[in-house]
All heavy atoms as TSV, in Angstrom:
chain	resi	resn	atom	element	x	y	z
A	1	MET	N	N	-30.921	-88.269	-43.124
A	1	MET	CA	C	-30.241	-89.535	-43.062
A	1	MET	C	C	-30.720	-90.390	-44.225
A	1	MET	O	O	-31.898	-90.732	-44.291
A	1	MET	CB	C	-30.517	-90.224	-41.725
A	1	MET	CG	C	-30.004	-89.458	-40.548
A	1	MET	SD	S	-30.426	-90.296	-39.008
A	1	MET	CE	C	-29.880	-89.030	-37.888
A	2	ARG	N	N	-29.825	-90.714	-45.066
A	2	ARG	CA	C	-30.183	-91.463	-46.276
A	2	ARG	C	C	-30.764	-92.839	-45.917
A	2	ARG	O	O	-30.298	-93.504	-45.006
A	2	ARG	CB	C	-28.970	-91.601	-47.164
A	2	ARG	CG	C	-28.418	-90.243	-47.572
A	2	ARG	CD	C	-27.771	-90.302	-48.926
A	2	ARG	NE	N	-27.138	-89.021	-49.234
A	2	ARG	CZ	C	-27.770	-87.986	-49.749
A	2	ARG	NH1	N	-29.036	-88.074	-50.019
A	2	ARG	NH2	N	-27.131	-86.865	-50.007
A	3	GLY	N	N	-31.800	-93.214	-46.651
A	3	GLY	CA	C	-32.425	-94.511	-46.434
A	3	GLY	C	C	-33.415	-94.538	-45.283
A	3	GLY	O	O	-33.911	-95.592	-44.918
A	4	THR	N	N	-33.692	-93.367	-44.693
A	4	THR	CA	C	-34.671	-93.290	-43.606
A	4	THR	C	C	-35.702	-92.228	-43.952
A	4	THR	O	O	-35.545	-91.477	-44.912
A	4	THR	CB	C	-34.017	-92.918	-42.259
A	4	THR	OG1	O	-33.587	-91.559	-42.308
A	4	THR	CG2	C	-32.833	-93.810	-41.944
A	5	ALA	N	N	-36.727	-92.147	-43.123
A	5	ALA	CA	C	-37.749	-91.117	-43.307
A	5	ALA	C	C	-37.323	-89.794	-42.681
A	5	ALA	O	O	-38.038	-88.812	-42.764
A	5	ALA	CB	C	-39.067	-91.590	-42.705
A	6	VAL	N	N	-36.141	-89.761	-42.066
A	6	VAL	CA	C	-35.658	-88.551	-41.413
A	6	VAL	C	C	-34.972	-87.672	-42.464
A	6	VAL	O	O	-34.038	-88.126	-43.133
A	6	VAL	CB	C	-34.667	-88.897	-40.268
A	6	VAL	CG1	C	-34.143	-87.639	-39.617
A	6	VAL	CG2	C	-35.333	-89.803	-39.244
A	7	PRO	N	N	-35.416	-86.426	-42.633
A	7	PRO	CA	C	-34.790	-85.548	-43.619
A	7	PRO	C	C	-33.308	-85.323	-43.308
A	7	PRO	O	O	-32.889	-85.366	-42.152
A	7	PRO	CB	C	-35.569	-84.234	-43.483
A	7	PRO	CG	C	-36.841	-84.598	-42.790
A	7	PRO	CD	C	-36.532	-85.789	-41.947
A	8	ASP	N	N	-32.512	-85.069	-44.368
A	8	ASP	CA	C	-31.076	-84.843	-44.201
A	8	ASP	C	C	-30.768	-83.666	-43.291
A	8	ASP	O	O	-29.746	-83.659	-42.607
A	8	ASP	CB	C	-30.401	-84.617	-45.558
A	8	ASP	CG	C	-30.316	-85.899	-46.382
A	8	ASP	OD1	O	-30.397	-86.992	-45.790
A	8	ASP	OD2	O	-30.165	-85.792	-47.602
A	9	ASP	N	N	-31.636	-82.664	-43.268
A	9	ASP	CA	C	-31.371	-81.470	-42.458
A	9	ASP	C	C	-32.057	-81.526	-41.086
A	9	ASP	O	O	-32.127	-80.528	-40.374
A	9	ASP	CB	C	-31.791	-80.209	-43.204
A	9	ASP	CG	C	-33.280	-80.153	-43.501
A	9	ASP	OD1	O	-33.965	-81.190	-43.359
A	9	ASP	OD2	O	-33.763	-79.074	-43.872
A	10	ALA	N	N	-32.528	-82.693	-40.694
A	10	ALA	CA	C	-33.221	-82.844	-39.410
A	10	ALA	C	C	-32.234	-82.742	-38.251
A	10	ALA	O	O	-31.062	-83.081	-38.371
A	10	ALA	CB	C	-33.931	-84.194	-39.352
A	11	VAL	N	N	-32.742	-82.263	-37.141
A	11	VAL	CA	C	-31.989	-82.234	-35.894
A	11	VAL	C	C	-32.598	-83.288	-34.989
A	11	VAL	O	O	-33.799	-83.264	-34.726
A	11	VAL	CB	C	-32.070	-80.839	-35.221
A	11	VAL	CG1	C	-31.366	-80.854	-33.882
A	11	VAL	CG2	C	-31.489	-79.772	-36.138
A	12	VAL	N	N	-31.785	-84.215	-34.529
A	12	VAL	CA	C	-32.268	-85.306	-33.696
A	12	VAL	C	C	-31.782	-85.085	-32.270
A	12	VAL	O	O	-30.594	-84.884	-32.037
A	12	VAL	CB	C	-31.776	-86.670	-34.225
A	12	VAL	CG1	C	-32.265	-87.796	-33.338
A	12	VAL	CG2	C	-32.230	-86.872	-35.666
A	13	LEU	N	N	-32.717	-85.076	-31.347
A	13	LEU	CA	C	-32.395	-84.909	-29.935
A	13	LEU	C	C	-32.785	-86.167	-29.181
A	13	LEU	O	O	-33.763	-86.834	-29.531
A	13	LEU	CB	C	-33.177	-83.731	-29.336
A	13	LEU	CG	C	-32.976	-82.352	-29.940
A	13	LEU	CD1	C	-33.949	-81.365	-29.310
A	13	LEU	CD2	C	-31.558	-81.885	-29.749
A	14	THR	N	N	-32.037	-86.456	-28.135
A	14	THR	CA	C	-32.467	-87.534	-27.251
A	14	THR	C	C	-33.683	-87.041	-26.476
A	14	THR	O	O	-33.961	-85.828	-26.432
A	14	THR	CB	C	-31.351	-87.917	-26.263
A	14	THR	OG1	O	-31.116	-86.807	-25.388
A	14	THR	CG2	C	-30.069	-88.322	-26.964
A	15	ALA	N	N	-34.376	-87.949	-25.833
A	15	ALA	CA	C	-35.527	-87.553	-25.014
A	15	ALA	C	C	-35.085	-86.605	-23.913
A	15	ALA	O	O	-35.784	-85.630	-23.602
A	15	ALA	CB	C	-36.201	-88.786	-24.429
A	16	GLU	N	N	-33.931	-86.862	-23.324
A	16	GLU	CA	C	-33.425	-85.990	-22.254
A	16	GLU	C	C	-33.090	-84.604	-22.788
A	16	GLU	O	O	-33.428	-83.591	-22.158
A	16	GLU	CB	C	-32.184	-86.603	-21.609
A	16	GLU	CG	C	-31.642	-85.762	-20.455
A	16	GLU	CD	C	-30.432	-86.380	-19.782
A	16	GLU	OE1	O	-30.214	-87.601	-19.916
A	16	GLU	OE2	O	-29.707	-85.631	-19.122
A	17	GLU	N	N	-32.452	-84.529	-23.955
A	17	GLU	CA	C	-32.128	-83.232	-24.552
A	17	GLU	C	C	-33.396	-82.447	-24.891
A	17	GLU	O	O	-33.458	-81.234	-24.665
A	17	GLU	CB	C	-31.275	-83.418	-25.812
A	17	GLU	CG	C	-29.877	-83.891	-25.546
A	17	GLU	CD	C	-29.147	-84.336	-26.796
A	17	GLU	OE1	O	-29.802	-84.801	-27.767
A	17	GLU	OE2	O	-27.912	-84.224	-26.815
A	18	ALA	N	N	-34.400	-83.129	-25.418
A	18	ALA	CA	C	-35.663	-82.470	-25.749
A	18	ALA	C	C	-36.335	-81.945	-24.485
A	18	ALA	O	O	-36.868	-80.822	-24.471
A	18	ALA	CB	C	-36.584	-83.426	-26.493
A	19	ALA	N	N	-36.292	-82.718	-23.400
A	19	ALA	CA	C	-36.887	-82.278	-22.138
A	19	ALA	C	C	-36.143	-81.073	-21.576
A	19	ALA	O	O	-36.769	-80.125	-21.086
A	19	ALA	CB	C	-36.879	-83.418	-21.126
A	20	GLN	N	N	-34.823	-81.091	-21.670
A	20	GLN	CA	C	-34.033	-79.960	-21.186
A	20	GLN	C	C	-34.325	-78.700	-21.987
A	20	GLN	O	O	-34.466	-77.612	-21.427
A	20	GLN	CB	C	-32.544	-80.286	-21.243
A	20	GLN	CG	C	-32.101	-81.290	-20.216
A	20	GLN	CD	C	-30.656	-81.725	-20.402
A	20	GLN	OE1	O	-29.976	-81.319	-21.344
A	20	GLN	NE2	N	-30.176	-82.565	-19.505
A	21	LEU	N	N	-34.435	-78.839	-23.304
A	21	LEU	CA	C	-34.759	-77.691	-24.147
A	21	LEU	C	C	-36.150	-77.155	-23.810
A	21	LEU	O	O	-36.354	-75.943	-23.695
A	21	LEU	CB	C	-34.668	-78.063	-25.625
A	21	LEU	CG	C	-34.985	-76.956	-26.626
A	21	LEU	CD1	C	-34.100	-75.726	-26.405
A	21	LEU	CD2	C	-34.845	-77.471	-28.041
A	22	SER	N	N	-37.096	-78.050	-23.615
A	22	SER	CA	C	-38.450	-77.653	-23.243
A	22	SER	C	C	-38.441	-76.894	-21.915
A	22	SER	O	O	-39.121	-75.873	-21.765
A	22	SER	CB	C	-39.347	-78.879	-23.152
A	22	SER	OG	O	-40.649	-78.511	-22.776
A	23	ASP	N	N	-37.664	-77.378	-20.958
A	23	ASP	CA	C	-37.550	-76.702	-19.662
A	23	ASP	C	C	-36.986	-75.296	-19.825
A	23	ASP	O	O	-37.453	-74.348	-19.186
A	23	ASP	CB	C	-36.659	-77.494	-18.699
A	23	ASP	CG	C	-37.313	-78.774	-18.197
A	23	ASP	OD1	O	-38.541	-78.934	-18.359
A	23	ASP	OD2	O	-36.568	-79.612	-17.640
A	24	ARG	N	N	-35.984	-75.155	-20.670
A	24	ARG	CA	C	-35.369	-73.836	-20.884
A	24	ARG	C	C	-36.348	-72.860	-21.526
A	24	ARG	O	O	-36.411	-71.693	-21.137
A	24	ARG	CB	C	-34.107	-73.981	-21.720
A	24	ARG	CG	C	-32.982	-74.640	-20.958
A	24	ARG	CD	C	-31.782	-74.862	-21.830
A	24	ARG	NE	N	-30.712	-75.475	-21.058
A	24	ARG	CZ	C	-29.703	-76.106	-21.591
A	24	ARG	NH1	N	-29.600	-76.214	-22.901
A	24	ARG	NH2	N	-28.760	-76.635	-20.829
A	25	VAL	N	N	-37.098	-73.345	-22.495
A	25	VAL	CA	C	-38.101	-72.489	-23.138
A	25	VAL	C	C	-39.161	-72.071	-22.116
A	25	VAL	O	O	-39.575	-70.903	-22.068
A	25	VAL	CB	C	-38.739	-73.205	-24.351
A	25	VAL	CG1	C	-39.946	-72.441	-24.878
A	25	VAL	CG2	C	-37.698	-73.392	-25.442
A	26	TYR	N	N	-39.566	-72.999	-21.260
A	26	TYR	CA	C	-40.541	-72.697	-20.211
A	26	TYR	C	C	-39.990	-71.631	-19.261
A	26	TYR	O	O	-40.704	-70.706	-18.871
A	26	TYR	CB	C	-40.887	-73.979	-19.449
A	26	TYR	CG	C	-41.811	-73.763	-18.273
A	26	TYR	CD1	C	-43.160	-73.514	-18.472
A	26	TYR	CD2	C	-41.330	-73.800	-16.971
A	26	TYR	CE1	C	-44.021	-73.311	-17.399
A	26	TYR	CE2	C	-42.183	-73.598	-15.886
A	26	TYR	CZ	C	-43.511	-73.354	-16.110
A	26	TYR	OH	O	-44.359	-73.140	-15.044
A	27	GLN	N	N	-38.723	-71.721	-18.897
A	27	GLN	CA	C	-38.107	-70.732	-18.015
A	27	GLN	C	C	-38.088	-69.351	-18.661
A	27	GLN	O	O	-38.327	-68.349	-17.988
A	27	GLN	CB	C	-36.688	-71.168	-17.636
A	27	GLN	CG	C	-36.658	-72.358	-16.715
A	27	GLN	CD	C	-35.257	-72.921	-16.527
A	27	GLN	OE1	O	-34.299	-72.497	-17.169
A	27	GLN	NE2	N	-35.139	-73.888	-15.643
A	28	VAL	N	N	-37.820	-69.287	-19.960
A	28	VAL	CA	C	-37.844	-68.006	-20.671
A	28	VAL	C	C	-39.253	-67.432	-20.641
A	28	VAL	O	O	-39.453	-66.246	-20.362
A	28	VAL	CB	C	-37.334	-68.155	-22.123
A	28	VAL	CG1	C	-37.583	-66.883	-22.928
A	28	VAL	CG2	C	-35.846	-68.507	-22.129
A	29	ARG	N	N	-40.251	-68.272	-20.923
A	29	ARG	CA	C	-41.641	-67.805	-20.916
A	29	ARG	C	C	-42.041	-67.272	-19.543
A	29	ARG	O	O	-42.647	-66.197	-19.429
A	29	ARG	CB	C	-42.598	-68.923	-21.333
A	29	ARG	CG	C	-44.019	-68.376	-21.566
A	29	ARG	CD	C	-45.027	-69.455	-21.786
A	29	ARG	NE	N	-45.576	-69.785	-20.473
A	29	ARG	CZ	C	-45.999	-70.988	-20.136
A	29	ARG	NH1	N	-45.935	-71.983	-20.974
A	29	ARG	NH2	N	-46.494	-71.200	-18.942
A	30	CYS	N	N	-41.668	-67.989	-18.495
A	30	CYS	CA	C	-42.010	-67.557	-17.139
A	30	CYS	C	C	-41.339	-66.227	-16.795
A	30	CYS	O	O	-41.969	-65.347	-16.201
A	30	CYS	CB	C	-41.631	-68.626	-16.116
A	30	CYS	SG	S	-42.680	-70.087	-16.182
A	31	ALA	N	N	-40.085	-66.086	-17.167
A	31	ALA	CA	C	-39.372	-64.838	-16.888
A	31	ALA	C	C	-39.994	-63.667	-17.646
A	31	ALA	O	O	-40.138	-62.564	-17.109
A	31	ALA	CB	C	-37.893	-64.985	-17.232
A	32	ALA	N	N	-40.404	-63.903	-18.883
A	32	ALA	CA	C	-41.060	-62.852	-19.665
A	32	ALA	C	C	-42.416	-62.489	-19.049
A	32	ALA	O	O	-42.778	-61.302	-18.981
A	32	ALA	CB	C	-41.236	-63.301	-21.113
A	33	GLU	N	N	-43.157	-63.493	-18.594
A	33	GLU	CA	C	-44.437	-63.238	-17.940
A	33	GLU	C	C	-44.239	-62.443	-16.646
A	33	GLU	O	O	-45.032	-61.545	-16.339
A	33	GLU	CB	C	-45.165	-64.545	-17.643
A	33	GLU	CG	C	-45.727	-65.220	-18.877
A	33	GLU	CD	C	-46.308	-66.597	-18.597
A	33	GLU	OE1	O	-46.144	-67.128	-17.476
A	33	GLU	OE2	O	-46.939	-67.160	-19.514
A	34	ASP	N	N	-43.182	-62.763	-15.900
A	34	ASP	CA	C	-42.878	-62.006	-14.681
A	34	ASP	C	C	-42.616	-60.541	-15.000
A	34	ASP	O	O	-43.085	-59.643	-14.295
A	34	ASP	CB	C	-41.661	-62.600	-13.956
A	34	ASP	CG	C	-41.952	-63.937	-13.299
A	34	ASP	OD1	O	-43.136	-64.313	-13.183
A	34	ASP	OD2	O	-40.971	-64.603	-12.898
A	35	MET	N	N	-41.863	-60.292	-16.079
A	35	MET	CA	C	-41.602	-58.905	-16.481
A	35	MET	C	C	-42.888	-58.196	-16.873
A	35	MET	O	O	-43.122	-57.061	-16.477
A	35	MET	CB	C	-40.614	-58.855	-17.649
A	35	MET	CG	C	-39.180	-58.942	-17.206
A	35	MET	SD	S	-38.055	-58.216	-18.400
A	35	MET	CE	C	-38.503	-56.501	-18.294
A	36	ALA	N	N	-43.706	-58.859	-17.668
A	36	ALA	CA	C	-44.963	-58.249	-18.109
A	36	ALA	C	C	-45.852	-57.907	-16.920
A	36	ALA	O	O	-46.441	-56.816	-16.866
A	36	ALA	CB	C	-45.693	-59.182	-19.077
A	37	THR	N	N	-45.941	-58.807	-15.965
A	37	THR	CA	C	-46.742	-58.561	-14.766
A	37	THR	C	C	-46.189	-57.375	-13.985
A	37	THR	O	O	-46.946	-56.503	-13.542
A	37	THR	CB	C	-46.770	-59.822	-13.873
A	37	THR	OG1	O	-47.374	-60.888	-14.602
A	37	THR	CG2	C	-47.545	-59.572	-12.587
A	38	ALA	N	N	-44.879	-57.335	-13.818
A	38	ALA	CA	C	-44.255	-56.237	-13.079
A	38	ALA	C	C	-44.513	-54.901	-13.763
A	38	ALA	O	O	-44.798	-53.898	-13.094
A	38	ALA	CB	C	-42.755	-56.491	-12.938
A	39	ILE	N	N	-44.432	-54.871	-15.078
A	39	ILE	CA	C	-44.701	-53.627	-15.818
A	39	ILE	C	C	-46.143	-53.196	-15.615
A	39	ILE	O	O	-46.420	-52.022	-15.327
A	39	ILE	CB	C	-44.367	-53.804	-17.312
A	39	ILE	CG1	C	-42.852	-53.927	-17.496
A	39	ILE	CG2	C	-44.926	-52.647	-18.146
A	39	ILE	CD1	C	-42.418	-54.413	-18.867
A	40	GLU	N	N	-47.081	-54.146	-15.736
A	40	GLU	CA	C	-48.503	-53.836	-15.553
A	40	GLU	C	C	-48.793	-53.324	-14.149
A	40	GLU	O	O	-49.692	-52.500	-13.954
A	40	GLU	CB	C	-49.353	-55.068	-15.843
A	40	GLU	CG	C	-49.423	-55.434	-17.302
A	40	GLU	CD	C	-50.171	-56.729	-17.556
A	40	GLU	OE1	O	-50.795	-57.265	-16.614
A	40	GLU	OE2	O	-50.116	-57.210	-18.692
A	41	GLU	N	N	-48.020	-53.824	-13.170
A	41	GLU	CA	C	-48.240	-53.424	-11.784
A	41	GLU	C	C	-47.430	-52.197	-11.378
A	41	GLU	O	O	-47.460	-51.797	-10.209
A	41	GLU	CB	C	-47.930	-54.606	-10.861
A	41	GLU	CG	C	-48.912	-55.755	-11.036
A	41	GLU	CD	C	-48.583	-56.971	-10.184
A	41	GLU	OE1	O	-47.513	-56.995	-9.530
A	41	GLU	OE2	O	-49.398	-57.910	-10.177
A	42	GLY	N	N	-46.723	-51.601	-12.329
A	42	GLY	CA	C	-45.995	-50.368	-12.053
A	42	GLY	C	C	-44.716	-50.558	-11.251
A	42	GLY	O	O	-44.362	-49.696	-10.440
A	43	ALA	N	N	-44.025	-51.656	-11.474
A	43	ALA	CA	C	-42.781	-51.925	-10.739
A	43	ALA	C	C	-41.772	-50.802	-10.956
A	43	ALA	O	O	-41.751	-50.157	-12.011
A	43	ALA	CB	C	-42.191	-53.251	-11.201
A	44	ASP	N	N	-40.927	-50.617	-9.972
A	44	ASP	CA	C	-39.908	-49.569	-10.107
A	44	ASP	C	C	-38.746	-50.040	-10.975
A	44	ASP	O	O	-38.641	-51.208	-11.336
A	44	ASP	CB	C	-39.426	-49.085	-8.734
A	44	ASP	CG	C	-38.691	-50.140	-7.919
A	44	ASP	OD1	O	-38.118	-51.086	-8.507
A	44	ASP	OD2	O	-38.677	-50.017	-6.688
A	45	ARG	N	N	-37.888	-49.111	-11.302
A	45	ARG	CA	C	-36.776	-49.367	-12.207
A	45	ARG	C	C	-35.873	-50.498	-11.703
A	45	ARG	O	O	-35.440	-51.343	-12.484
A	45	ARG	CB	C	-35.974	-48.073	-12.383
A	45	ARG	CG	C	-34.847	-48.170	-13.373
A	45	ARG	CD	C	-34.081	-46.838	-13.448
A	45	ARG	NE	N	-33.110	-46.844	-14.497
A	45	ARG	CZ	C	-31.925	-47.446	-14.437
A	45	ARG	NH1	N	-31.592	-48.141	-13.363
A	45	ARG	NH2	N	-31.086	-47.382	-15.447
A	46	ASP	N	N	-35.573	-50.502	-10.425
A	46	ASP	CA	C	-34.674	-51.522	-9.878
A	46	ASP	C	C	-35.268	-52.926	-10.022
A	46	ASP	O	O	-34.560	-53.878	-10.383
A	46	ASP	CB	C	-34.357	-51.241	-8.409
A	46	ASP	CG	C	-33.479	-50.016	-8.230
A	46	ASP	OD1	O	-32.773	-49.617	-9.196
A	46	ASP	OD2	O	-33.490	-49.446	-7.121
A	47	GLU	N	N	-36.560	-53.056	-9.742
A	47	GLU	CA	C	-37.197	-54.365	-9.882
A	47	GLU	C	C	-37.216	-54.798	-11.340
A	47	GLU	O	O	-36.954	-55.962	-11.660
A	47	GLU	CB	C	-38.619	-54.343	-9.323
A	47	GLU	CG	C	-39.297	-55.701	-9.375
A	47	GLU	CD	C	-40.705	-55.717	-8.801
A	47	GLU	OE1	O	-41.165	-54.693	-8.263
A	47	GLU	OE2	O	-41.339	-56.783	-8.895
A	48	LEU	N	N	-37.522	-53.861	-12.245
A	48	LEU	CA	C	-37.542	-54.197	-13.664
A	48	LEU	C	C	-36.149	-54.601	-14.148
A	48	LEU	O	O	-36.008	-55.532	-14.949
A	48	LEU	CB	C	-38.082	-53.032	-14.489
A	48	LEU	CG	C	-39.570	-52.729	-14.292
A	48	LEU	CD1	C	-39.960	-51.487	-15.066
A	48	LEU	CD2	C	-40.420	-53.926	-14.699
A	49	ARG	N	N	-35.123	-53.929	-13.664
A	49	ARG	CA	C	-33.746	-54.268	-14.042
A	49	ARG	C	C	-33.420	-55.690	-13.582
A	49	ARG	O	O	-32.816	-56.477	-14.312
A	49	ARG	CB	C	-32.778	-53.265	-13.411
A	49	ARG	CG	C	-31.313	-53.540	-13.677
A	49	ARG	CD	C	-30.945	-53.129	-15.081
A	49	ARG	NE	N	-30.776	-54.308	-15.905
A	49	ARG	CZ	C	-30.653	-54.300	-17.225
A	49	ARG	NH1	N	-30.715	-53.183	-17.891
A	49	ARG	NH2	N	-30.480	-55.395	-17.895
A	50	GLU	N	N	-33.819	-56.025	-12.364
A	50	GLU	CA	C	-33.581	-57.366	-11.822
A	50	GLU	C	C	-34.305	-58.429	-12.654
A	50	GLU	O	O	-33.730	-59.473	-12.980
A	50	GLU	CB	C	-34.047	-57.405	-10.367
A	50	GLU	CG	C	-33.710	-58.677	-9.636
A	50	GLU	CD	C	-34.126	-58.616	-8.180
A	50	GLU	OE1	O	-33.847	-57.613	-7.500
A	50	GLU	OE2	O	-34.748	-59.594	-7.731
A	51	LEU	N	N	-35.545	-58.150	-12.997
A	51	LEU	CA	C	-36.316	-59.090	-13.808
A	51	LEU	C	C	-35.742	-59.220	-15.219
A	51	LEU	O	O	-35.702	-60.312	-15.792
A	51	LEU	CB	C	-37.785	-58.677	-13.865
A	51	LEU	CG	C	-38.556	-58.840	-12.553
A	51	LEU	CD1	C	-39.901	-58.133	-12.629
A	51	LEU	CD2	C	-38.734	-60.311	-12.221
A	52	CYS	N	N	-35.284	-58.106	-15.759
A	52	CYS	CA	C	-34.662	-58.130	-17.087
A	52	CYS	C	C	-33.384	-58.973	-17.049
A	52	CYS	O	O	-33.131	-59.770	-17.956
A	52	CYS	CB	C	-34.360	-56.709	-17.544
A	52	CYS	SG	S	-33.678	-56.622	-19.213
A	53	ASP	N	N	-32.590	-58.808	-16.009
A	53	ASP	CA	C	-31.373	-59.607	-15.870
A	53	ASP	C	C	-31.703	-61.096	-15.789
A	53	ASP	O	O	-31.031	-61.925	-16.403
A	53	ASP	CB	C	-30.583	-59.181	-14.625
A	53	ASP	CG	C	-29.945	-57.805	-14.766
A	53	ASP	OD1	O	-29.842	-57.297	-15.907
A	53	ASP	OD2	O	-29.552	-57.242	-13.727
A	54	ALA	N	N	-32.747	-61.435	-15.037
A	54	ALA	CA	C	-33.158	-62.839	-14.913
A	54	ALA	C	C	-33.615	-63.381	-16.269
A	54	ALA	O	O	-33.279	-64.511	-16.644
A	54	ALA	CB	C	-34.276	-62.971	-13.878
A	55	LEU	N	N	-34.361	-62.569	-17.008
A	55	LEU	CA	C	-34.815	-62.976	-18.338
A	55	LEU	C	C	-33.626	-63.208	-19.255
A	55	LEU	O	O	-33.572	-64.208	-19.981
A	55	LEU	CB	C	-35.756	-61.922	-18.924
A	55	LEU	CG	C	-36.240	-62.149	-20.355
A	55	LEU	CD1	C	-36.929	-63.495	-20.506
A	55	LEU	CD2	C	-37.146	-61.009	-20.785
A	56	MET	N	N	-32.656	-62.335	-19.225
A	56	MET	CA	C	-31.462	-62.491	-20.056
A	56	MET	C	C	-30.704	-63.771	-19.690
A	56	MET	O	O	-30.220	-64.481	-20.570
A	56	MET	CB	C	-30.552	-61.280	-19.940
A	56	MET	CG	C	-31.111	-60.032	-20.602
A	56	MET	SD	S	-31.437	-60.232	-22.377
A	56	MET	CE	C	-29.804	-60.629	-22.966
A	57	GLN	N	N	-30.610	-64.075	-18.409
A	57	GLN	CA	C	-29.900	-65.281	-17.976
A	57	GLN	C	C	-30.555	-66.540	-18.530
A	57	GLN	O	O	-29.878	-67.423	-19.057
A	57	GLN	CB	C	-29.832	-65.356	-16.456
A	57	GLN	CG	C	-28.807	-64.439	-15.845
A	57	GLN	CD	C	-28.769	-64.591	-14.329
A	57	GLN	OE1	O	-29.782	-64.859	-13.682
A	57	GLN	NE2	N	-27.599	-64.404	-13.763
A	58	VAL	N	N	-31.870	-66.637	-18.409
A	58	VAL	CA	C	-32.536	-67.847	-18.896
A	58	VAL	C	C	-32.551	-67.901	-20.422
A	58	VAL	O	O	-32.483	-68.983	-21.007
A	58	VAL	CB	C	-33.954	-68.039	-18.288
A	58	VAL	CG1	C	-33.873	-68.274	-16.793
A	58	VAL	CG2	C	-34.885	-66.902	-18.620
A	59	ALA	N	N	-32.622	-66.736	-21.069
A	59	ALA	CA	C	-32.571	-66.712	-22.534
A	59	ALA	C	C	-31.196	-67.170	-23.023
A	59	ALA	O	O	-31.096	-67.944	-23.984
A	59	ALA	CB	C	-32.887	-65.312	-23.053
A	60	LEU	N	N	-30.143	-66.711	-22.375
A	60	LEU	CA	C	-28.795	-67.143	-22.751
A	60	LEU	C	C	-28.620	-68.644	-22.518
A	60	LEU	O	O	-28.010	-69.335	-23.331
A	60	LEU	CB	C	-27.739	-66.353	-21.977
A	60	LEU	CG	C	-27.559	-64.899	-22.411
A	60	LEU	CD1	C	-26.660	-64.151	-21.422
A	60	LEU	CD2	C	-26.986	-64.813	-23.817
A	61	ALA	N	N	-29.155	-69.155	-21.439
A	61	ALA	CA	C	-29.072	-70.592	-21.164
A	61	ALA	C	C	-29.830	-71.386	-22.230
A	61	ALA	O	O	-29.367	-72.426	-22.686
A	61	ALA	CB	C	-29.609	-70.906	-19.766
A	62	ALA	N	N	-30.981	-70.886	-22.626
A	62	ALA	CA	C	-31.776	-71.567	-23.644
A	62	ALA	C	C	-31.063	-71.540	-24.995
A	62	ALA	O	O	-31.115	-72.503	-25.755
A	62	ALA	CB	C	-33.158	-70.918	-23.767
A	63	ASP	N	N	-30.375	-70.451	-25.275
A	63	ASP	CA	C	-29.651	-70.313	-26.532
A	63	ASP	C	C	-28.422	-71.210	-26.564
A	63	ASP	O	O	-27.965	-71.614	-27.614
A	63	ASP	CB	C	-29.241	-68.856	-26.755
A	63	ASP	CG	C	-28.656	-68.607	-28.118
A	63	ASP	OD1	O	-29.218	-69.113	-29.113
A	63	ASP	OD2	O	-27.617	-67.923	-28.198
A	64	GLY	N	N	-27.906	-71.571	-25.396
A	64	GLY	CA	C	-26.692	-72.365	-25.318
A	64	GLY	C	C	-26.894	-73.850	-25.485
A	64	GLY	O	O	-25.963	-74.625	-25.271
A	65	TRP	N	N	-28.060	-74.303	-25.871
A	65	TRP	CA	C	-28.322	-75.739	-25.986
A	65	TRP	C	C	-27.651	-76.373	-27.190
A	65	TRP	O	O	-27.418	-77.548	-27.216
A	65	TRP	CB	C	-29.818	-76.023	-26.043
A	65	TRP	CG	C	-30.461	-75.682	-27.344
A	65	TRP	CD1	C	-30.925	-74.463	-27.724
A	65	TRP	CD2	C	-30.698	-76.549	-28.447
A	65	TRP	NE1	N	-31.432	-74.524	-28.989
A	65	TRP	CE2	C	-31.302	-75.787	-29.451
A	65	TRP	CE3	C	-30.444	-77.894	-28.680
A	65	TRP	CZ2	C	-31.663	-76.337	-30.696
A	65	TRP	CZ3	C	-30.800	-78.432	-29.908
A	65	TRP	CH2	C	-31.413	-77.655	-30.892
A	66	ARG	N	N	-27.299	-75.559	-28.166
A	66	ARG	CA	C	-26.748	-76.102	-29.430
A	66	ARG	C	C	-25.405	-76.742	-29.251
A	66	ARG	O	O	-24.552	-76.513	-28.607
A	66	ARG	CB	C	-26.619	-75.013	-30.465
A	66	ARG	CG	C	-27.916	-74.331	-30.763
A	66	ARG	CD	C	-27.747	-73.313	-31.795
A	66	ARG	NE	N	-27.969	-72.010	-31.172
A	66	ARG	CZ	C	-27.617	-70.873	-31.675
A	66	ARG	NH1	N	-26.961	-70.827	-32.775
A	66	ARG	NH2	N	-27.887	-69.756	-31.086
């Protein structure tokens, strides 16, 4: 933005948008941690598929913020 300290290529989010994005990233991290735990504990294929689907859902939601 010309005449400000904000770079021209900056992305500006409202506080609510930033909080929502943070929540989505947190959901992705939690889903990935759930998968990692399940793998370490020897989860069966069906459980891993379910966890993978959940991870994909939250990742797609996080990607859709733009």
